[in-house]
VOTI-45062 format. One record per residue: residue in one letter; y, z, x of N, C-alpha, C in turn. Coordinates in nm, 3 decimals. Example, Ala and Ser with C-alpha at 12.3 -4.5 7.8 and 13.67 -1.06 7.14 Angstrom:
% VOTI-45062
> A	-0.569	0.780	1.319	-0.450	0.780	1.230	-0.330	0.780	1.320
> S	-0.225	0.708	1.285	-0.106	0.714	1.367	0.003	0.787	1.290
This chain:
% VOTI-45062
> M	0.174	1.404	-0.138	0.293	1.322	-0.150	0.276	1.220	-0.262
> R	0.382	1.204	-0.339	0.382	1.104	-0.446	0.436	0.974	-0.390
> Q	0.352	0.871	-0.393	0.391	0.740	-0.345	0.391	0.642	-0.462
> I	0.486	0.551	-0.461	0.494	0.449	-0.565	0.500	0.312	-0.498
> I	0.405	0.228	-0.531	0.404	0.091	-0.481	0.483	0.008	-0.581
> L	0.588	-0.060	-0.532	0.685	-0.124	-0.621	0.702	-0.272	-0.587
> D	0.720	-0.351	-0.690	0.753	-0.493	-0.671	0.845	-0.537	-0.783
> T	0.926	-0.638	-0.756	1.014	-0.695	-0.858	0.997	-0.846	-0.862
> E	1.036	-0.904	-0.975	1.055	-1.049	-0.986	1.199	-1.071	-1.026
> T	1.256	-1.183	-0.984	1.399	-1.207	-1.001	1.428	-1.349	-1.047
> T	1.553	-1.371	-1.086	1.593	-1.505	-1.132	1.617	-1.600	-1.015
> G	1.631	-1.546	-0.895	1.658	-1.628	-0.778	1.652	-1.541	-0.654
> L	1.713	-1.587	-0.546	1.695	-1.520	-0.417	1.812	-1.433	-0.374
> E	1.930	-1.448	-0.435	2.048	-1.379	-0.384	2.120	-1.298	-0.492
> P	2.114	-1.165	-0.484	2.190	-1.086	-0.581	2.340	-1.108	-0.569
> S	2.387	-1.146	-0.449	2.529	-1.171	-0.430	2.576	-1.293	-0.508
> Q	2.484	-1.378	-0.552	2.516	-1.496	-0.632	2.494	-1.471	-0.781
> G	2.478	-1.343	-0.816	2.464	-1.307	-0.957	2.323	-1.312	-1.010
> H	2.225	-1.328	-0.923	2.087	-1.328	-0.970	2.044	-1.187	-1.009
> N	1.948	-1.180	-1.102	1.907	-1.053	-1.162	1.759	-1.022	-1.142
> V	1.727	-0.894	-1.155	1.588	-0.849	-1.163	1.539	-0.876	-1.305
> I	1.422	-0.937	-1.320	1.368	-0.963	-1.453	1.236	-0.891	-1.479
> E	1.177	-0.834	-1.374	1.053	-0.758	-1.392	1.042	-0.654	-1.283
> I	1.002	-0.533	-1.322	0.972	-0.425	-1.227	0.831	-0.377	-1.255
> G	0.749	-0.369	-1.150	0.614	-0.318	-1.163	0.588	-0.212	-1.059
> C	0.537	-0.097	-1.102	0.511	0.015	-1.010	0.375	0.075	-1.041
> V	0.302	0.113	-0.935	0.181	0.193	-0.952	0.196	0.320	-0.870
> E	0.152	0.429	-0.926	0.168	0.560	-0.863	0.041	0.598	-0.787
> M	0.060	0.656	-0.669	-0.052	0.701	-0.587	-0.020	0.842	-0.536
> I	-0.114	0.932	-0.553	-0.100	1.069	-0.503	-0.223	1.101	-0.418
> K	-0.198	1.149	-0.296	-0.306	1.175	-0.201	-0.394	1.051	-0.183
> R	-0.328	0.935	-0.177	-0.393	0.806	-0.152	-0.493	0.769	-0.261
> R	-0.470	0.819	-0.381	-0.551	0.782	-0.496	-0.460	0.735	-0.608
> L	-0.492	0.621	-0.670	-0.414	0.572	-0.782	-0.433	0.664	-0.902
> T	-0.322	0.696	-0.969	-0.327	0.792	-1.081	-0.334	0.724	-1.217
> G	-0.293	0.597	-1.225	-0.285	0.530	-1.354	-0.151	0.550	-1.423
> N	-0.065	0.633	-1.364	0.068	0.655	-1.419	0.161	0.545	-1.368
> N	0.153	0.430	-1.429	0.226	0.312	-1.383	0.354	0.292	-1.462
> Y	0.442	0.209	-1.408	0.566	0.171	-1.477	0.576	0.020	-1.474
> H	0.601	-0.039	-1.590	0.612	-0.186	-1.598	0.716	-0.221	-1.701
> Q	0.812	-0.306	-1.661	0.920	-0.342	-1.752	0.970	-0.483	-1.725
> Y	0.976	-0.564	-1.831	1.047	-0.691	-1.826	1.192	-0.666	-1.866
> I	1.285	-0.746	-1.810	1.427	-0.722	-1.829	1.497	-0.853	-1.861
> K	1.587	-0.850	-1.960	1.665	-0.969	-1.994	1.780	-0.984	-1.894
> P	1.786	-1.095	-1.824	1.891	-1.113	-1.723	2.022	-1.161	-1.783
> D	2.125	-1.162	-1.700	2.256	-1.212	-1.741	2.268	-1.362	-1.722
> R	2.165	-1.424	-1.665	2.167	-1.567	-1.638	2.024	-1.620	-1.644
> D	2.010	-1.751	-1.654	1.878	-1.813	-1.654	1.817	-1.808	-1.514
> S	1.685	-1.808	-1.511	1.614	-1.813	-1.383	1.620	-1.953	-1.325
> D	1.627	-1.961	-1.193	1.616	-2.090	-1.126	1.478	-2.150	-1.152
> E	1.471	-2.282	-1.155	1.341	-2.347	-1.177	1.242	-2.313	-1.066
> D	1.290	-2.303	-0.943	1.200	-2.267	-0.833	1.142	-2.128	-0.853
> A	1.223	-2.037	-0.905	1.174	-1.900	-0.930	1.069	-1.900	-1.041
> I	1.094	-1.976	-1.147	0.997	-1.981	-1.257	0.864	-2.038	-1.210
> R	0.867	-2.134	-1.119	0.743	-2.190	-1.065	0.663	-2.084	-0.990
> I	0.731	-1.985	-0.934	0.663	-1.880	-0.859	0.607	-1.773	-0.952
> H	0.690	-1.722	-1.045	0.643	-1.610	-1.127	0.604	-1.648	-1.269
> G	0.643	-1.766	-1.316	0.600	-1.812	-1.448	0.667	-1.741	-1.564
> I	0.773	-1.664	-1.540	0.840	-1.590	-1.646	0.956	-1.675	-1.698
> T	0.944	-1.723	-1.818	1.043	-1.815	-1.871	1.164	-1.741	-1.929
> N	1.274	-1.815	-1.941	1.395	-1.758	-2.001	1.370	-1.723	-2.148
> E	1.290	-1.803	-2.217	1.259	-1.776	-2.358	1.181	-1.646	-2.373
> F	1.088	-1.621	-2.281	1.008	-1.498	-2.287	1.097	-1.374	-2.272
> L	1.202	-1.384	-2.192	1.288	-1.268	-2.163	1.398	-1.246	-2.266
> A	1.411	-1.337	-2.362	1.525	-1.335	-2.453	1.536	-1.206	-2.535
> D	1.423	-1.144	-2.570	1.427	-1.024	-2.653	1.398	-0.895	-2.575
> K	1.401	-0.905	-2.442	1.372	-0.787	-2.359	1.500	-0.705	-2.338
> P	1.487	-0.577	-2.305	1.606	-0.492	-2.284	1.683	-0.534	-2.160
> K	1.812	-0.504	-2.160	1.896	-0.528	-2.043	1.871	-0.418	-1.940
> F	1.912	-0.444	-1.814	1.887	-0.346	-1.708	1.952	-0.212	-1.741
> R	2.071	-0.214	-1.798	2.139	-0.087	-1.828	2.060	-0.002	-1.927
> D	1.976	-0.067	-2.008	1.898	0.005	-2.108	1.776	0.075	-2.048
> I	1.733	0.029	-1.931	1.612	0.087	-1.871	1.644	0.170	-1.746
> T	1.771	0.175	-1.707	1.809	0.239	-1.581	1.765	0.384	-1.574
> A	1.794	0.463	-1.676	1.764	0.606	-1.673	1.615	0.632	-1.659
> D	1.533	0.563	-1.738	1.389	0.583	-1.732	1.333	0.540	-1.597
> F	1.383	0.428	-1.545	1.334	0.379	-1.416	1.367	0.477	-1.304
> L	1.491	0.525	-1.298	1.530	0.619	-1.193	1.453	0.750	-1.204
> E	1.430	0.794	-1.326	1.352	0.917	-1.344	1.209	0.899	-1.292
> Y	1.153	0.781	-1.312	1.016	0.755	-1.268	1.005	0.755	-1.115
> I	1.100	0.693	-1.045	1.086	0.681	-0.899	1.148	0.798	-0.823
> R	1.228	0.880	-0.887	1.304	0.983	-0.816	1.214	1.076	-0.733
> G	1.248	1.092	-0.606	1.176	1.183	-0.518	1.050	1.126	-0.456
> A	1.013	1.004	-0.492	0.889	0.945	-0.441	0.914	0.869	-0.311
> E	0.805	0.837	-0.242	0.809	0.743	-0.131	0.773	0.606	-0.188
> L	0.866	0.512	-0.177	0.842	0.377	-0.227	0.779	0.291	-0.119
> I	0.674	0.221	-0.154	0.608	0.127	-0.063	0.632	-0.013	-0.120
> I	0.703	-0.095	-0.043	0.747	-0.226	-0.091	0.723	-0.328	0.019
> H	0.670	-0.443	-0.020	0.648	-0.552	0.076	0.777	-0.634	0.088
> N	0.836	-0.632	0.207	0.970	-0.689	0.229	1.073	-0.609	0.150
> A	1.080	-0.481	0.181	1.162	-0.386	0.105	1.309	-0.425	0.095
> P	1.373	-0.479	0.201	1.516	-0.513	0.187	1.545	-0.605	0.070
> F	1.454	-0.697	0.038	1.476	-0.789	-0.074	1.481	-0.712	-0.206
> D	1.378	-0.633	-0.235	1.371	-0.562	-0.363	1.478	-0.455	-0.374
> I	1.499	-0.379	-0.267	1.601	-0.274	-0.269	1.739	-0.334	-0.285
> G	1.765	-0.446	-0.219	1.893	-0.513	-0.234	1.920	-0.552	-0.378
> F	1.819	-0.607	-0.445	1.834	-0.646	-0.585	1.852	-0.524	-0.675
> L	1.771	-0.421	-0.655	1.780	-0.303	-0.742	1.915	-0.233	-0.726
> N	1.962	-0.220	-0.602	2.092	-0.158	-0.579	2.206	-0.241	-0.640
> A	2.193	-0.373	-0.634	2.294	-0.459	-0.695	2.297	-0.439	-0.846
> E	2.179	-0.426	-0.907	2.173	-0.403	-1.051	2.232	-0.266	-1.087
> L	2.201	-0.165	-1.008	2.254	-0.032	-1.035	2.407	-0.032	-1.027
> K	2.460	-0.094	-0.924	2.605	-0.101	-0.907	2.670	-0.180	-1.021
> R	2.608	-0.293	-1.056	2.662	-0.379	-1.161	2.667	-0.307	-1.296
> N	2.577	-0.212	-1.314	2.569	-0.141	-1.442	2.628	-0.001	-1.436
> G	2.714	0.022	-1.336	2.793	0.144	-1.333	2.722	0.267	-1.281
> C	2.610	0.250	-1.212	2.538	0.365	-1.157	2.583	0.387	-1.012
> N	2.618	0.510	-0.979	2.668	0.541	-0.844	2.555	0.568	-0.745
> E	2.432	0.584	-0.792	2.319	0.611	-0.703	2.262	0.481	-0.649
> K	2.211	0.489	-0.527	2.131	0.382	-0.470	1.987	0.430	-0.461
> V	1.895	0.333	-0.454	1.753	0.369	-0.449	1.724	0.461	-0.331
> E	1.782	0.429	-0.213	1.755	0.509	-0.094	1.815	0.648	-0.101
> D	1.905	0.674	-0.199	1.960	0.808	-0.218	1.858	0.902	-0.280
> I	1.764	0.847	-0.354	1.671	0.932	-0.430	1.526	0.912	-0.388
> C	1.499	0.818	-0.299	1.363	0.789	-0.255	1.361	0.762	-0.105
> S	1.248	0.788	-0.041	1.225	0.733	0.092	1.155	0.598	0.074
> I	1.168	0.511	0.173	1.121	0.373	0.157	1.036	0.333	0.277
> V	0.920	0.275	0.250	0.832	0.220	0.352	0.819	0.071	0.327
> D	0.848	-0.009	0.430	0.833	-0.154	0.420	0.695	-0.191	0.470
> S	0.605	-0.225	0.379	0.468	-0.258	0.418	0.461	-0.388	0.497
> L	0.560	-0.476	0.479	0.563	-0.599	0.559	0.589	-0.564	0.706
> A	0.681	-0.471	0.731	0.707	-0.428	0.868	0.584	-0.362	0.929
> L	0.512	-0.282	0.849	0.388	-0.220	0.897	0.287	-0.327	0.936
> A	0.272	-0.427	0.850	0.174	-0.534	0.875	0.211	-0.614	0.999
> R	0.340	-0.640	1.019	0.382	-0.716	1.136	0.357	-0.640	1.265
> R	0.371	-0.508	1.262	0.340	-0.428	1.381	0.190	-0.427	1.409
> K	0.111	-0.425	1.302	-0.035	-0.420	1.319	-0.093	-0.556	1.352
> H	-0.031	-0.664	1.300	-0.083	-0.799	1.320	0.030	-0.890	1.369
> P	0.081	-0.867	1.487	0.194	-0.947	1.535	0.156	-1.094	1.551
> G	0.250	-1.181	1.516	0.228	-1.324	1.534	0.139	-1.388	1.430
> Q	0.100	-1.312	1.326	0.013	-1.366	1.222	0.087	-1.367	1.089
> K	0.034	-1.443	0.992	0.090	-1.441	0.858	0.063	-1.304	0.795
> N	0.165	-1.249	0.732	0.150	-1.115	0.674	0.201	-1.108	0.531
> N	0.198	-1.223	0.461	0.226	-1.217	0.318	0.105	-1.158	0.246
> L	0.118	-1.129	0.117	0.010	-1.061	0.045	-0.119	-1.143	0.045
> N	-0.109	-1.273	0.025	-0.229	-1.356	0.022	-0.301	-1.352	0.157
> A	-0.226	-1.362	0.266	-0.286	-1.359	0.399	-0.351	-1.224	0.427
> L	-0.285	-1.116	0.386	-0.340	-0.983	0.408	-0.465	-0.960	0.324
> C	-0.466	-1.013	0.203	-0.586	-1.002	0.119	-0.704	-1.072	0.184
> R	-0.680	-1.190	0.240	-0.788	-1.261	0.310	-0.835	-1.181	0.431
> R	-0.741	-1.125	0.505	-0.775	-1.052	0.627	-0.859	-0.929	0.597
> Y	-0.827	-0.861	0.487	-0.895	-0.735	0.457	-1.004	-0.750	0.351
> G	-1.031	-0.872	0.308	-1.138	-0.893	0.211	-1.107	-0.839	0.073
> I	-0.979	-0.841	0.034	-0.938	-0.793	-0.098	-0.936	-0.910	-0.195
> D	-1.001	-0.894	-0.309	-1.010	-1.002	-0.407	-0.877	-1.016	-0.482
> N	-0.809	-1.127	-0.462	-0.686	-1.154	-0.538	-0.697	-1.288	-0.610
> S	-0.819	-1.324	-0.647	-0.843	-1.454	-0.711	-0.774	-1.463	-0.847
> H	-0.742	-1.348	-0.907	-0.675	-1.346	-1.037	-0.523	-1.361	-1.023
> R	-0.474	-1.379	-0.901	-0.329	-1.391	-0.876	-0.290	-1.537	-0.870
> E	-0.283	-1.602	-0.985	-0.242	-1.742	-0.989	-0.091	-1.754	-0.976
> L	-0.017	-1.659	-1.034	0.128	-1.654	-1.024	0.168	-1.515	-0.975
> H	0.289	-1.505	-0.921	0.341	-1.374	-0.884	0.372	-1.296	-1.011
> G	0.345	-1.167	-1.008	0.382	-1.077	-1.117	0.403	-0.940	-1.057
> A	0.507	-0.869	-1.100	0.545	-0.745	-1.034	0.435	-0.638	-1.040
> L	0.375	-0.619	-1.158	0.273	-0.515	-1.169	0.146	-0.556	-1.096
> L	0.102	-0.680	-1.113	-0.018	-0.729	-1.044	0.000	-0.720	-0.893
> D	0.115	-0.764	-0.844	0.139	-0.761	-0.700	0.145	-0.618	-0.647
> S	0.194	-0.525	-0.728	0.195	-0.384	-0.686	0.053	-0.330	-0.675
> E	-0.032	-0.367	-0.770	-0.172	-0.323	-0.765	-0.242	-0.378	-0.642
> I	-0.217	-0.505	-0.611	-0.276	-0.566	-0.492	-0.221	-0.501	-0.366
> L	-0.089	-0.478	-0.364	-0.027	-0.417	-0.247	-0.081	-0.277	-0.222
> A	-0.116	-0.204	-0.327	-0.174	-0.071	-0.308	-0.302	-0.080	-0.226
> D	-0.388	-0.176	-0.258	-0.511	-0.195	-0.180	-0.479	-0.235	-0.037
> V	-0.383	-0.326	-0.021	-0.345	-0.372	0.113	-0.289	-0.256	0.195
> Y	-0.201	-0.176	0.135	-0.140	-0.064	0.207	-0.246	0.035	0.255
> L	-0.342	0.065	0.171	-0.448	0.158	0.211	-0.526	0.103	0.330
> M	-0.548	-0.028	0.333	-0.620	-0.087	0.445	-0.535	-0.088	0.571
> I	-0.407	-0.120	0.558	-0.319	-0.122	0.674	-0.312	0.015	0.739
> T	-0.311	0.118	0.657	-0.294	0.255	0.707	-0.425	0.330	0.723
> G	-0.536	0.255	0.725	-0.663	0.320	0.760	-0.766	0.323	0.651
> G	-0.741	0.263	0.537	-0.840	0.262	0.430	-0.839	0.392	0.353
> Q	-0.925	0.402	0.252	-0.936	0.525	0.175	-0.982	0.638	0.266
> T	-0.912	0.751	0.260	-0.947	0.862	0.349	-0.998	0.984	0.275
> N	-0.997	0.985	0.143	-1.035	1.105	0.070	-1.167	1.088	-0.005
> L	-1.259	1.009	0.051	-1.387	0.990	-0.015	-1.476	1.112	0.000
> L	-1.458	1.188	0.110	-1.534	1.310	0.131	-1.461	1.428	0.072
> L	-1.535	1.534	0.038	-1.472	1.654	-0.014	-1.401	1.727	0.099
> A	-1.275	1.757	0.080	-1.199	1.831	0.181	-1.184	1.974	0.135
> E	-1.159	2.063	0.229	-1.127	2.199	0.192	-0.996	2.200	0.117
> E	-0.977	2.295	0.031	-0.857	2.300	-0.053	-0.731	2.293	0.031
> G	-0.640	2.204	-0.010	-0.514	2.192	0.061	-0.513	2.089	0.170
> E	-0.628	2.025	0.202	-0.633	1.927	0.309	-0.638	1.788	0.249
> S	-0.571	1.695	0.310	-0.570	1.557	0.262	-0.523	1.469	0.375
> G	-0.499	1.340	0.344	-0.444	1.248	0.443	-0.307	1.296	0.488
> S	-0.267	1.259	0.610	-0.137	1.300	0.660	-0.027	1.226	0.588
> E	0.096	1.281	0.595	0.205	1.227	0.517	0.245	1.087	0.559
> D	0.216	1.050	0.685	0.256	0.916	0.729	0.152	0.811	0.696
> G	0.047	0.852	0.621	-0.052	0.754	0.576	-0.164	0.729	0.673
> T	-0.167	0.800	0.788	-0.274	0.778	0.883	-0.397	0.857	0.842
> I	-0.512	0.824	0.901	-0.638	0.888	0.864	-0.636	1.034	0.907
> A	-0.678	1.122	0.817	-0.690	1.263	0.850	-0.837	1.297	0.866
> V	-0.867	1.394	0.953	-1.004	1.441	0.971	-1.030	1.546	0.865
> L	-1.130	1.524	0.782	-1.161	1.616	0.673	-1.277	1.706	0.713
> K	-1.255	1.838	0.709	-1.360	1.932	0.746	-1.467	1.937	0.637
> L	-1.591	1.952	0.681	-1.703	1.954	0.588	-1.763	2.092	0.571
> T	-1.691	2.196	0.618	-1.748	2.330	0.614	-1.779	2.375	0.471
> A	-1.702	2.327	0.376	-1.721	2.371	0.238	-1.853	2.320	0.180
> I	-1.906	2.210	0.234	-2.030	2.154	0.180	-2.137	2.142	0.288
> A	-2.116	2.209	0.402	-2.209	2.193	0.514	-2.351	2.234	0.478
> D	-2.364	2.340	0.396	-2.498	2.386	0.362	-2.570	2.293	0.265
> Q	-2.497	2.192	0.211	-2.559	2.097	0.119	-2.603	1.969	0.189
> L	-2.563	1.953	0.317	-2.594	1.830	0.388	-2.738	1.830	0.437
> K	-2.807	1.721	0.415	-2.945	1.707	0.456	-2.951	1.657	0.601
> V	-3.020	1.728	0.688	-3.033	1.689	0.828	-3.162	1.610	0.845
> I	-3.147	1.488	0.896	-3.264	1.401	0.916	-3.288	1.388	1.066
> S	-3.401	1.436	1.113	-3.433	1.430	1.256	-3.486	1.293	1.292
> P	-3.458	1.248	1.416	-3.508	1.117	1.459	-3.660	1.118	1.479
> T	-3.722	1.004	1.460	-3.866	0.992	1.486	-3.890	0.980	1.636
> T	-4.017	0.988	1.675	-4.053	0.973	1.816	-4.012	0.836	1.868
> D	-4.035	0.732	1.789	-3.997	0.596	1.829	-3.845	0.584	1.846
> E	-3.768	0.646	1.757	-3.623	0.641	1.766	-3.572	0.713	1.890
> L	-3.633	0.826	1.922	-3.595	0.900	2.043	-3.624	0.817	2.167
> Q	-3.741	0.749	2.169	-3.777	0.667	2.283	-3.680	0.550	2.298
> S	-3.642	0.489	2.185	-3.546	0.379	2.189	-3.412	0.427	2.243
> H	-3.374	0.547	2.208	-3.248	0.603	2.257	-3.253	0.623	2.409
> V	-3.363	0.676	2.459	-3.380	0.698	2.603	-3.371	0.565	2.678
> E	-3.437	0.464	2.623	-3.436	0.332	2.688	-3.295	0.271	2.686
> F	-3.223	0.292	2.577	-3.088	0.237	2.567	-2.994	0.304	2.668
> V	-3.005	0.437	2.681	-2.921	0.510	2.777	-2.955	0.468	2.919
> A	-3.085	0.445	2.948	-3.126	0.401	3.080	-3.066	0.264	3.112
> M	-3.061	0.176	3.012	-3.000	0.045	3.031	-2.850	0.058	3.060
> L	-2.781	0.149	2.988	-2.639	0.173	3.014	-2.617	0.224	3.156
> D	-2.703	0.318	3.199	-2.688	0.374	3.334	-2.708	0.267	3.441
> K	-2.802	0.177	3.414	-2.829	0.071	3.511	-2.708	-0.021	3.526
> K	-2.642	-0.052	3.412	-2.528	-0.144	3.415	-2.402	-0.079	3.469
> T	-2.393	0.055	3.458	-2.269	0.124	3.500	-2.288	0.205	3.627
> G	-2.404	0.194	3.689	-2.429	0.271	3.810	-2.436	0.421	3.784
> G	-2.489	0.457	3.668	-2.503	0.598	3.634	-2.374	0.662	3.586
> E	-2.275	0.579	3.550	-2.145	0.633	3.509	-2.111	0.597	3.364
> S	-2.211	0.578	3.280	-2.182	0.552	3.139	-2.118	0.676	3.079
> L	-2.036	0.656	2.978	-1.965	0.768	2.916	-2.063	0.869	2.859
> Y	-2.173	0.822	2.801	-2.271	0.913	2.743	-2.329	1.005	2.850
> T	-2.369	0.947	2.964	-2.427	1.027	3.071	-2.324	1.121	3.131
> T	-2.201	1.073	3.149	-2.096	1.156	3.207	-2.067	1.278	3.121
> L	-2.053	1.256	2.989	-2.022	1.367	2.899	-2.137	1.467	2.893
> N	-2.259	1.418	2.888	-2.373	1.509	2.882	-2.391	1.586	3.011
> T	-2.356	1.524	3.124	-2.364	1.595	3.253	-2.262	1.708	3.256
> V	-2.139	1.679	3.207	-2.035	1.782	3.206	-2.075	1.897	3.115
> E	-2.128	1.865	2.997	-2.170	1.969	2.903	-2.283	2.052	2.957
> S	-2.372	1.995	3.035	-2.484	2.068	3.092	-2.436	2.167	3.196
């Protein structure tokens, strides 16, 4: 599956008030691996950015003065995302802005017409209910280095979100060699990868006498605490 992690920066908070998208950043991921086929575009808006917005993303009106208008980048942007699964943190915000821009510029398509959409914020809230689930909080929770994120930026935030999404959905799952055609499941959950293709290359290390004795003592301790009903003993009894 082709997945695209997407983020935008805007002139303000409400497209209904005429605010515009000023930056789009996307990173592409296939089989839970980043491909390097990214999309990044600054856009000249129809109005100045609010001061509060500039404090967040640092993109000045002067910087955007010579950038293309949204209508000039629409075709390339839609071609890039078409058919992909979009992963967006707080997706209603970004999709609302993008659809408003498409409509304003005479495009009859909506993003959801050509892409499926996953809201990573909703995923995080289900996994960590009652906790902060913004990007900074999730980076701290998962040990992801975002020290270079002094300001918001669409491409940088997409790169960070890619790491966060992989952790939310189980971490990297394709580190081992899989048989041809096998990979992570389409919903992003961990898949079991068979090792039959490389089984004859795996080195088997037998336990030492001391390790075996330690194992026996540990199982005896479990049996004592559980009255002989530890899961290890139960399963081995059934198998015997």
